[in-house]
C-alpha positions, 0 to 999 in steps of 0.5 A: 562215042558210047559215053556221048550217047549215054549222056542223054539217057543219064539225063533222062533217068535223072530227071525228076518226075512231075509233082502233083498239080496245084489246084486253083478254085474250079468254079467262077464263084465266091465260096460262102456267098454264091457257092458252097462246098457240099461233099468231100471224098469218102475216106471210109473203106467200109460201109460207113462214111468219113470225110478227111476231118472224120466228119460226115460231109460225104456220102458212101463211096463218094470220089470227089469234091462237090461244090454246089450253086445256091439254087437252080436259078443260078445254074440257068443264069450260067456259072463257069467251070474252070480248069483247076490246073494247067494241062491237056484235055484228054477225054470229054463227053457232051450231050447228056440232058440237064435234069435231076435224077429225081425228076419225073421221066428222068433218063437212066444214068448207069454208066454215065454218072458223071454226065457231061464231063472233061478230063485234064491230064496234068502230067506225072500221072495226075488228072482231074475230072469235072462232072455234071457240066451243062449240055452244050457248054463245053468249050474245049476239045480233046488234045487242047492245052489249057491254063489254070483258071481257064473256063472249060464249061458251065455248071449243069445238072447232067448225070447222077445229081439232084442239084446243080454242082460241080463234082471234081475228082482228082486221080493219080493213075488209077488211085482216087486222091482226096485233094484236102489230104492227098497222102492218105490217112485221116486227119481229125484235127483242124490243124492236121494238114496244110492246103493239100493240093489246093493253092493257098487261096483256094484252100482258104476259100474252101475251108472246112465248116464243121458247123454246117452252112446256111445256103438260102434265106428269105421271106415268101408270101405263102408255103415254101418247099425245096422246089420253090427255093431251087427255082429261085427266091419265092415271091416276096410278100407285101403288106397285102400278102395273105401270109408272111413266111420266113425260110432257111435252108442249110447244108451239112447239119449233124444228127442231134442238131436242133434248128430253130427259126423265129419270126418277129414283127416291127414291134419286136413281138414274136409272130411265129416260132419253129422249134425243131426236134433234134435231127434223127441223122446228118442231113445233106440239106434241111429246110425250115420255115415258119409263118403267119397269116395276115391280120385284118387290114394287112401287115403293118408297116415296118421291119420284120425280122427272122432269127435262125440258129442251130443248137448242137450239144446245147451250144449255138453253132450256126446262126443267121438274122435277116430282115424284111421291110414292108 
């Protein structure tokens, strides 16, 4: 009898603990097209910053992976947040307003920096926390089992954020884990690690981009600023517009980078050019625009072209060309 009773206990003791979750893409978007990875986990224990590539695509004390939308207009159209892996919902919060912390009259977020959020237990002490969700969009309940890729909410602007994005934190127990390099240490080589905790498809979609990323491009009929770009594409110019302006917003540029934007007319002649001074420090986002007032009689018909490039140490590391037909 004693030996029979011991069998279940021995089997339990010998059972392997659940391994870490394999994380799929946590947003219903296409990285590089309508969403972009903005920030990684800050792996520097001191006052400096360092992402898992030993770059600066993070900020002091950042504990998660930020995937942003192209602008706030995309948030208002609605983008689903997905469960990164199978598990059980153990905590959630809703009811926080969708408002940038920089907006006039924005409420304090101390103690509620995550905004509206969902925490999923994946077993073995592993959990993910999804933050900055849209108020009233959470579709799951505490105790509910979810599958990887299942919609759980929509991207919002709640909590401590200035732009619409998903912040995903991965934890094992009380330890924050970088899903790109979960075993600790710092890998400065582009080939130093595999997919980390991500599935191969998610790892490929979220590949590190050391040269920065072009977030928005377009033409406008007048002055451009970040608020107009966030609200959606500014009004496109026509042949009778008082001005023709080309703009580019890029993210994760480095100190010393030189962004340049040139606007050319249908005959190839340069209408305007912005030769930016070297950036004084790394920029989470940087807007460049250049324009020209309309000539008498309006803009001639044809194709207008904008060429954007970023020089780093004398080499072009990022470029984009885009056209407008009038």
